[in-house]
C-alpha positions, 0 to 999 in steps of 0.5 A: 462434504462431497466431491468438490470438482466443478464447484467454487473453492470454499473460501477461508481466511486464516493465519499463515507464514508467507513465502518471504517468512512473514507471519500474517493474521489474515490470509484469504484465499480468494483475495490472494489468488484473485484471477489466477490459477492456483494449487491448494496443497494439503498435507498431514503435519509439520516435522513429519516424514513424507511432507517435507519431500513433497513441499521441497518438490513443490517449492522447486517448481513454484517458478514453473507455476509462476510462469503459468500464472498459478500460485501455490498454497499449502495447508496443514493443521499446524500453527503459523509459529510451527510453520515458521520454526520448520522453515528455520530448521535446516533441511539436514535436520528435517526442516524445509528452509526457505520455501517459496510458497505460503503455508496456511495454519488450520489449527481449528480444522475448519479448512480441511473440513470444508474441503472434505479431507480431514482424517477421522478414526480408522483412516488407514495410516492417518492419525485422527484430526490431520489433513489428508495428503490432498491437492486441489487445482483451481481455475481463474474462476475459482472452480475446483478442476482437479483434485487428488488424495493420497494415503499417508505413506504415498507422496505426490508427483509435483511434475504430474501436478504441473502437467495438470496445470498445463493440461487445463490451460491447453484445453481452455486455450484450444478447446481440445481434450487431453488424453491419457499421457498428454504433455505440453506440446502434444496436440490433444484430441478433438472430442467428437467420435471422428476425433477420437478415431483419429487419435486412437488410429495414430496413438493407441499403440503407444498408450 
């Protein structure tokens, strides 16, 4: 699988444990996101180490994502039963509690393979056969616009993920690109030689 930026997010139907704790047999990605933005959030395994910190950080930002009409969906190679058990394990015992987004089961590894993030032998810290620590931002047309993949020991920054959703929507609404360090409320850059010169004149010293 090559780079997926600019391509339609591969669809899938799989078992899942929803944000309300319901266990479902047929969770379909495209049906669930419909005409919304979506964050597809792969992680190695339930009941591990960095993963719960990332999931809780994402869960605490789901309200902000919902405000941007963006759904969050987690995926790992665990079963829906394991997802459910993890949700029912207290946080002070390594569980995640009642998180605010769905966890999808990728037991046969087909989803991770389609997204090109299934760890194989010799992948640094990853055991073979688990999903890498990967995130995909999907737009309203189901097109992947942003992706990031971290090595197993390196947790992701959920504020940066939120910023990327805001940046994508800013570009779509205003037609201006988002230079280094852009944050919500900034003007952005006109993507012409004159626009670059104007931006650098005012901002190069603070980049």
